N, C-alpha and C positions, 0 to 999 in steps of 0.2 A: 823530114824523113820519119816514117812510122815503122816500127819494128814489131812484128807480131810473132808470138810463139803459140804452140798448141795450148789451149786452155784460155787464151785471151779472147775477149769479146770483140767482134767486128761488125760493122754496119756497112753493107755494100749494096750497090745496084748493079744488076746483071743486064747486059745488052738485050734489047728487044723483050724485056720483061718489066711490067709496071710494078712488080712487087720488089720491095727493098728487104733484104735479109738482115736481121739483127739477131745474131746468134754467136755461139762460141766456135773457135777453131778447134776441130777435132784432130786433124793431122795436116801436115804440109808436105807436098811432093815437089819434084822438080818442075812440073808443068801444071799442077793443079793444087787446089786447097779443098779440104773436106770441112764443110760448115755444117755442123750437126750431123744430119744424115745425107746431105747433098754434096756431091763432088762437083766443083766448079773450076773450069779451066781459067788460068790467068787471063787469057785472051777474051774470055766471056765477061770479065768484070769491067764495067764501064766507069764506075765511080766508087770511091771509098769515102765514108763519112766518119769523122772523129768527133767525139764529144768534148774535145779539149777547148778551153776558153782561149781566146786569142788575146794577146797583150794589148793590141790597139783598141779592142772593144772595151776592155776594162779601163784603159786610159781615157777613152772617150766618155765613158759613164762618169768617171771621176771629174773630168773637166766640166762636164755639163752640170754636175751637182755643185761644184765650186762656183761656177758662174752664177747660177740661180741663188745659191746661198750668200754670195757676196752682195748681190743686189738687194736681197731681202734684209740682210743685216744692216746695210747702209740706209735703207729706207726706215727700218726700225730705229736706228740711231738718230736720224733726222727728225722723225715725227714724235716718237715716244720720249727719248732721252733728252734731246735738245729743245723740243717743243716747236720746231719750225714746220712750215707746210711741206708737204711731199714735193720734192724737186729731184730732177735728174742731174746728179753731179757728173760732169763730163769725164773725169778720170775714172771713177768707179764704173760708170755706165759703159765706157769703152772697153775696159778690161772684162767686165761681166759679159758683154755682148760678144767679145772675141772668144772667150771660153765656151760660151754656149754655141756659137757658130762653128767652132772647130770640133768641139766635143760631140755634138749631136750626130753629125755624119759618121764619125769614127765609131760611135756607139751602135748606130743602127745598121751600118753596112757590115754584114757578116758573110763570111765565105761559107757556102753551103756544103762543100766537100771538095775533094781533089779528083779531077777527072783524069782517068788513066789514059795516057797517050804520050805526046812528045815530052812534056815536062816531068810527069810522074810516071814511074814504071813499077810493076811488081817484079820482085826478084827473089828467088830462093838462094840463100847464101850458104856457103860451106863453113864449117867450124873454124877454118884457118883464115877466113875473111875478116878484115877490120870492121865490117858491118855486122858481124855476128854478135848477138846478145846472149849471154849464158843464162840458162834457167836457174832460178833460185831454189 
């Protein structure tokens, strides 16, 4: 759920318009929103984009880095510290490969935005509503 107030920045795509609007919310009405100088009906908004980082994307990046780092540290330990030839230890390689295999898709698959429709709806709320966010 995203809550917007006048003065917040929003990034939206309007139906049948290739232009994406990235501007501030000037005013909010019951059936439309004023973005900068343009008044856009809620029904005309096709998709909203948020610049928020997703938890799973950050987790995926961390898992990928841990998997690569674990493999590099193990190889450094085998070759430089212990003086052995470079070999693939089955335990370390399995854990490293699992971290990379799970982390890479989580890191790269990102949601482009929320399409307004069945699952996500735009709603103007009243001050008495539990969804209302007070202005600071």
